[in-house]
N, C-alpha and C positions, 0 to 999 in steps of 0.2 A: 719472566713477566712480559718482556717485549715480544718473545716468541708467541706467547699465548694471545696477546692483543693482536698481533699480526695474523695469526690463524683465525681468530674471531672475525677480524675485518674482511679477510678473504672469503670466509663462509657467508657473511652477510652479503657481500658483493655478488657472490655466486647465486644466492637465493634471489636477490633483486633482479639479476640478469635472467634467471630462469622464469621468474614471474613476468618480467617484461616481454619475454619471448613466447609465453604461452598464448595460444589463440583464445580470444574471448568468445569464439563461436564453436568451441569444441568442449564437450560432446554436443552434437546437433540434436535438436528437439524436432521430431517429425511433425508435431502438432503446433509448432511455433517456428517455422522455417524462415527466420529473419536474422541476417547478420548485423553486426554493429554498424558497419559501413553503409549497408542498405537502409538501416533505420535512420541514420543521420541524414542521408540523402532524402528520405521520405519526409522527415520533419522539416527540412529546408524547403522542400516543394510545397508542403502544406502551409508553411509560413508565407510563401509567395502568394497563396490564394486562400486566405482564411475563410472559414465557413461558420455559420452560427450553429450552436448546439440546439437540440430539439426541446430542451427544458433547462431550468436553472441548475447550476452545479455547485455542490458543497464539497470543499476539500478539507479533510480532517487530519491533523497531525497525530504523532504517536507519543509514546511514553517519554516524559521529561523534555519534549521539544518545546522550546519557548516561542516557537513560531518561525524558526529558520527553515525547517524542512517544508512546512506547509507553504511558506512564501515562495520557495524555490519551485515547488510543484506548480503553484498558481502561475508564476511567471512563465514557465515553459509552456503551459497549456494555453495561456492567453495569447501567445504568439501565433497559434494555429487556429484560434477561434475568432469569429467576428466580434467587433467591439461591443455589439449589443447583447452578447451572451452574459447573463448575470453569473458571477462567480463569487461565492462566499467562502472565506477561509476561517477556520476555527482551530485553535491550538489548545486542546484540553489537557495537555501534558502535565501542567502544574496543578493537579487536583489531588485530593486525598483518597477518594474512593471512586469506583465506577459510577455510582449514583451522582456524585458531584460532577463528574465528567459529562454525564448525560444531561444534567441540568444546565451546565455551561453551554453545551452544544445547542440545546433547544432555546436557551435565552438569547444567544448571539444570532442564531438563524432567524428567530422570530423578530428580533429587533431590525435586522438587515432587510427582511422581507417587508416589514411595516414601512420602512423608509421608501420602498418601491411600491407601496400601497398594495401589497399582496399578503395573502394569509399563509399561515404555517402549513395548512393542509394541502398546498399545491404539490403536484408531482415533481420530484427532483431526481437527479442522478448524483451519486456520491463517489468521490475518489478518496480513498482512505489509506494512510500509511500505518503499518504496524498496529499498535493498540487502537488507533482511530477506527479501524474496521469493526472492532468489538463494540466501541462506544456507539457507532452508527447503528449496529444491530440492536443494541439495547434501546436506543432512542426511537426505534421503529416499533418497539413492543408496547402493548397497552399497559397502563399503570393505574392502579386504583387511586393513588394520591394525586397524581398529575395526569390529567387527561390528554395533555399535548403529546404528539408523536410525529415523527417524520414519515412522509408518504414517499418512500423510496421506490423507484422503478428499477434502477440498476445500481448495484453496489460493487465498485471495482476496488479490490483490495491489493495492496502491495506489501508482502511480507507480514501479513496479519496472522497472529497465533490463534486461528479458529479452533484448533485442537490443543491449544496450550503452547507455552514457550519453553524450550529446553532450559534456558537460564533461570526460569521462574522456580525451578526446583531447589535453588540455593536457599539457605536459611534467611528468613526475612520476617519483619513484623508489619510490612506494608500490605494493606488490604488489596490494593490493585494487583500487586505481584502474585499474591495468593490466588486471586481470581483468575489469573492467567496460567495457573498450573493445570496440567492435563487432568480431566475428570473433576474439576472444581464445580461447586454448586452453581456458580455464575455461568460457566460455559454450558453446563447441562441445561440450565434454564433457557439459554439462547437456542440450543438445539431442539428443545422440546416445544418451543413456541412456533406456531405455524406462521411463517413470514412470506407474504405474497410478493416477493421481489426477487430479481435475479442477482445471484452472487457470482462475480467474475474474479477469481483469485489468481494472483501472479506471485512469483518468488524468484530468487536467484540462488543458485547452488553455492555451497560454502557458507550458508547462513547458520552460524553456530549459536546465535542468540535465540531465534525461534525454531529453526529447523524446517527445511523445505517440506518435509513430510507432514508438518503441522499447519501449513499455510493455506489449507482448504478445509471447508466443512467436512464432517465425517462422511466417508464413502466416496470422496472425490479426491482428485489430484490437481494441484495448482499448475498453471502453465509456467514452466520453468525455463530459465535461460542460464547458461554458464556465467560464472562471475567474471568480471573484467580484471585484467592484470593490475596489481597494485591498488586494488579497491577492496572494501569490506563488503561481504555478501549481504549483510543486513543494512548497515548504516548508510550505504550508498545505493541501495536498491531503487530509491525514488528518483535517482538520476539516470537510470539505465535507459538509453535511447530506444532499445527494442520494446521495453514495457511501455514507455511513453508514447511511442508511435502507434502501438496497438490500441491503447486507451484513447489516444487522440482520434483515431479512425472511428472508433465506436461513438465518441461524443459528436463527431461531425456527421454521423449517419452514414458512414462508408463501411465497406466490407473489411472486417478485421483480418489480420494475418493469422491469428490463432484459429484452430479448428477443433471440433469435438470428434471423438473423445480425447481428452488431454492425455498425452503420452505419459507412461509410467516414469518415475524418477530413475535415473541411471544408478547402478550399483556402485 
């Protein structure tokens, strides 16, 4: 028994040492040539000289997020944007259906804009994590029962299951999870709707919850970065300094690090 525990401890230690020694910048993405160190330096420089965004920003959280992830995202982006930039955070994670999430998003955004004496139909940019990107796309669609909709100019998504989530194939009775299955009626409706805004998708390799191949709309590839050592590909993607630096540059009206076409996923 002691030998088995010792062997297990050594194996765990070796795995941790291996993970810690792995480079977060390998494999390299030619369409996203930014290292972790360079991204951190860039964010620090942006923090020294904040700039206003060109339009209000909405940050939307993902599945089961009580507001922690969306708050972290907002805090990081506020550091590099001028104080006058309006930022609205919404955490639709604790809802029963995608329609409930859509209503919560529109209700909260409408209320926040009303406080600023602005209307819901003003042009906005959206930064969304995971399921939040799907909720944003749904909220931008016309609806017969609810005429409200978001006027999105750019939708920047981080690890969003645009083509479904790998883990959503597990048995479940929850409607939102069923809607996030590849080929679901919900996802097909999003793809069939003509949406006049730009979708800018990001992902991290090693995302076994969504799958990086699913993190962009059909026919496209997300801008990917390698996972960082001792982190989760999906759950920590919103913290990745490379993704944050590129999004921040876009929001500040600066040239992004990413280029088109997005590089294929590595095998």
